[in-house]
VOGU-3710 file (C-alpha; in Angstrom, 3 decimals, decimal comma):
1> telneatvva> 101,971/105,796/101,992  99,146/103,142/101,797  101,275/100,479/103,619  101,724/102,931/106,569  98,011/103,719/106,657  97,080/100,082/106,743  99,619/99,298/109,283  98,024/102,070/111,594  94,557/100,764/111,278  95,691/97,080/111,767
11> ereamvlvae> 97,506/97,940/114,889  94,532/99,842/116,135  92,160/97,042/115,432  94,394/94,443/116,892  94,999/96,286/120,136  91,143/96,712/120,686  90,329/93,284/119,910  92,908/91,537/121,964  92,298/93,945/124,975  88,584/93,036/124,770
21> qalkagktpk> 89,340/89,140/124,819  91,820/89,424/127,441  89,333/91,248/129,900  86,685/88,896/128,958  89,126/85,943/129,821  89,839/87,296/133,365  92,949/89,109/132,739  93,813/92,322/134,753  93,875/95,559/132,900  97,815/95,712/133,089
31> eagelamkga> 97,905/92,109/131,557  95,287/93,113/128,860  97,287/96,161/128,156  100,425/94,067/127,562  98,650/91,470/125,459  97,171/94,312/123,417  100,759/95,717/122,636  101,982/92,275/121,608  98,797/91,890/119,468  99,488/95,254/117,552
41> elakqrvhem> 103,221/94,135/116,974  102,067/90,877/115,508  99,332/92,764/113,592  102,104/95,165/112,090  104,428/92,206/111,259  101,776/90,468/109,406  100,788/93,440/107,287  104,435/94,130/106,494  105,067/90,556/105,502  102,120/90,285/103,161
51> aekkkammve> 103,045/93,608/101,574  106,598/92,256/100,904  105,179/89,055/99,718  102,661/90,932/97,343  105,758/93,038/96,096  108,070/89,964/95,459  105,176/88,433/93,479  105,042/91,541/91,411  108,686/91,332/90,672  108,719/87,648/89,763
61> ddlevsepap> 106,077/88,279/87,109  108,518/90,653/85,390  105,618/92,382/83,652  104,699/96,001/83,177  101,444/96,946/84,772  99,361/98,144/81,744  96,008/98,680/83,617  94,962/99,682/87,055  93,904/97,227/89,460  90,149/96,351/88,909
71> yrivcedgav> 89,409/97,042/92,538  90,668/98,414/95,879  89,976/97,268/99,350  89,223/100,197/101,448  87,392/101,414/104,605  84,101/103,163/104,659  85,650/106,526/104,306  87,772/105,390/101,339  91,149/104,992/102,956  93,036/101,863/102,465
81> hprafchter> 92,239/98,767/104,347  94,708/96,624/106,119  93,354/93,542/104,378  94,387/95,074/101,040  97,682/93,613/101,873  96,519/90,024/103,062  95,592/88,677/99,570  97,261/85,103/98,878  97,919/83,410/95,485  94,875/81,080/96,179
91> gtyfmgmvvm> 92,466/84,034/96,353  91,552/83,674/99,843  92,033/85,892/102,833  92,880/84,267/106,176  92,916/80,751/105,025  89,384/81,330/103,557  87,630/81,259/107,008  84,605/83,413/107,451  84,252/85,330/110,812  80,772/84,968/112,191
101> nsdrppqsqp> 79,540/88,048/113,977  75,915/87,646/115,729  76,341/90,009/118,759  77,504/93,079/116,982  78,513/94,231/113,456  82,094/93,754/112,366  84,222/96,440/113,656  86,228/96,767/110,329  84,193/95,316/107,623  86,154/96,189/104,250
111> wievrhpgkl> 84,379/97,984/101,398  85,298/97,263/97,646  86,004/100,158/95,391  85,124/99,585/91,814  84,334/101,733/88,567  81,168/100,702/86,977  81,691/102,896/85,131  81,514/105,575/87,682  83,289/105,273/91,036  81,666/103,608/93,875
121> rwtqgcaqvr> 82,478/101,372/96,898  80,176/98,622/98,453  80,323/96,462/101,356  77,719/93,872/102,910  76,077/91,791/105,567  74,429/88,615/105,454  70,967/90,198/104,338  72,026/93,579/103,088  74,272/95,337/100,607  75,323/98,985/101,190
131> mkvtlpesvt> 76,647/101,202/98,203  78,482/104,677/98,235  78,383/106,236/94,793  80,321/109,371/93,780  78,132/111,569/91,668  79,159/114,635/89,368  80,104/117,726/90,861  76,876/119,492/89,341  74,639/117,540/91,701  73,197/119,639/94,354
141> saaevdvkvt> 70,168/117,824/95,559  68,451/114,280/95,552  66,139/115,653/93,010  68,562/115,754/90,293  69,416/111,955/90,913  67,672/109,023/89,215  67,743/105,711/90,862  66,434/102,450/89,210  66,616/99,064/91,156  65,229/95,866/89,974
151> ttsirigtvg> 65,486/92,319/91,448  68,594/91,869/89,213  70,127/95,281/88,341  70,664/98,788/89,196  71,114/102,127/87,232  71,998/105,311/88,943  72,000/108,630/86,776  71,378/112,056/86,824  68,277/114,133/85,401  68,657/115,258/81,747
161> dsdpvvegef> 71,862/112,940/81,369  71,470/109,783/79,350  74,700/108,448/80,397  74,602/106,327/83,639  76,768/107,265/86,749  76,814/103,599/87,870  75,033/100,617/86,060  75,189/96,972/86,409  73,623/93,501/86,856  74,004/92,132/90,414
171> erkvdpegen> 75,689/88,991/91,317  72,467/87,851/92,837  68,908/88,924/93,518  67,958/91,798/95,709  64,574/92,831/97,029  63,926/96,485/95,465  60,821/96,819/97,855  62,663/95,419/100,899  61,955/97,171/104,313  65,556/98,295/104,354
181> yswylipder> 65,795/100,000/100,723  66,768/103,638/100,967  69,144/105,937/99,373  70,067/109,605/100,103  72,783/112,356/99,325  75,323/112,261/102,180  75,089/115,993/103,625  78,207/118,296/102,971  80,214/115,833/101,073  82,111/116,889/98,069
191> ppmlelcldk> 82,334/115,517/95,372  78,471/114,657/96,121  77,980/111,048/97,155  74,978/108,888/97,161  74,343/106,328/99,795  72,089/103,388/99,206  71,075/100,165/101,196  69,328/97,226/99,715  67,944/93,892/101,086  69,201/90,814/99,749
201> dasevyqtys> 66,601/88,351/98,163  64,513/86,969/101,082  64,157/83,604/99,752  67,927/83,076/99,633  68,349/84,420/103,172  65,695/81,965/104,671  66,685/79,030/102,677  70,356/79,223/103,100  72,290/76,018/104,797  74,957/78,324/105,808
211> ygsllwprlf> 75,018/82,184/106,732  78,633/82,548/105,444  77,215/81,471/101,927  75,053/84,672/101,761  78,270/86,753/101,233  78,519/87,998/97,444  82,134/87,267/95,954  81,238/90,425/93,871  78,853/93,150/93,472  78,210/92,841/89,839
221> kddfemgegl> 78,477/89,785/87,502  81,180/91,122/85,575  83,356/92,492/88,414  86,444/90,866/89,742  85,637/88,008/92,345  86,789/88,677/95,757  88,632/85,847/97,776  87,039/83,741/100,373  87,270/85,191/103,972  87,594/88,903/103,061
231> feadltdlpp> 83,989/89,758/104,221  83,076/88,900/107,762  79,527/87,338/107,991  77,497/90,262/109,903  74,484/88,496/111,137  73,076/91,410/112,916  71,299/92,407/109,871  69,216/89,235/109,553  65,600/88,933/111,033  65,748/88,756/114,857
241> hlvekfqreq> 64,564/85,239/115,045  67,377/83,878/112,826  69,883/85,574/114,820  68,512/84,023/117,921  68,326/80,572/116,370  72,075/80,826/115,470  73,027/81,937/118,866  71,242/78,901/120,175  72,938/76,595/117,955  76,320/78,274/118,631
251> alanersrnd> 75,749/78,123/122,582  75,097/74,240/122,107  78,033/73,831/119,892  80,414/75,614/122,507  78,834/73,362/125,427  79,509/70,154/123,360  83,103/71,500/122,782  83,672/72,266/126,512  82,203/68,855/127,311  84,704/67,120/125,000
261> rdrrarltee> 87,573/69,178/125,996  86,704/68,087/129,712  86,441/64,461/128,802  89,615/64,454/126,903  91,457/66,051/129,666  90,614/62,827/131,804  91,984/60,607/129,022  95,548/59,238/128,960  97,756/60,584/126,038  97,632/57,052/124,343
271> evmeevsrnw> 93,679/57,155/124,399  93,569/60,653/122,790  95,856/59,432/120,125  93,755/56,468/119,718  90,518/58,665/119,439  92,144/61,143/116,947  93,415/58,302/114,652  89,984/56,610/114,693  88,351/59,970/113,942  90,735/60,451/111,035
281> ndefarhgmp> 90,055/57,019/109,660  86,306/57,554/109,540  86,944/60,823/107,329  89,288/58,916/105,129  86,558/56,195/104,546  84,005/58,638/104,180  85,865/60,175/101,242  86,964/57,031/99,951  90,560/57,454/100,447  92,990/54,367/101,204
291> trfdtnedrm> 94,794/56,001/103,888  94,496/54,938/107,488  96,290/55,627/110,721  97,278/52,628/112,938  94,948/52,063/115,763  94,705/49,563/118,629  91,159/48,621/117,214  92,789/47,717/113,933  95,485/45,787/115,494  92,873/43,555/117,553
301> iesatragrm> 90,801/43,032/114,343  94,042/41,819/112,800  95,166/39,676/115,651  91,506/38,117/115,699  91,846/37,508/111,908  95,033/35,621/112,260  93,985/33,643/115,135  90,895/32,507/113,022  93,039/31,301/110,252  95,365/29,092/112,628
//
């Protein structure tokens, strides 16, 4: 079943990731193996919990399903992806947090399978979009395929047939003359399949305030929007100098975080609570909220105010 397939994939990915992180943290191979097994069990529980929740929500609706789902979350080969069972009622995945990958591509970036009107699946990095399009059985060579791409749209068809295999207006602009633009027929694939790579609009890539914002919520403007956190941000397809800039900024942020943890380790519990309360009060004030946590600073001001009135 799809649930069993997704569980196996989730367990395998969890074991690999946990083992790698454990070894990096200085754990012995034995300890890393034990942690990997625990991680696999937690991943299995998570997938089954989300599947049960999804099933319960369908039952509570008490409605007959009259149309197929507008999309499927799959792996590159078309098999069901474990994240297909992690969708929440708020339209987010993993609390809407986007994982940033600058050292290597994501190990299991999901693909979205849709029909537009023909079947295709697509995925993305920060700077590129990839598509795999199922072609008619009659296609035997690339010479029989017609691909037209503009900055805002795409049309894929076959020679001699006026009906498109895939046609649509992109969610955002692309660069049809980008250095990574290419397409080809995957050898020995039946039914025949076209794989295509497109560069996202360079001006958006260079002007963004956050690389996570480069991720598209959907491929075409009339597609169903994907929830936040589904795709990981793959920075490895960005220009090298942008990746290096991000890595430098992350290194500085990590160093500041370590220094802050070291500083807090020398504080008393009361001093830590005081600092946390002050930080929250600053945030409340910044957003115009009347809420405040009680702090020693507030009590000192209040005492000085009362003394001044006497």
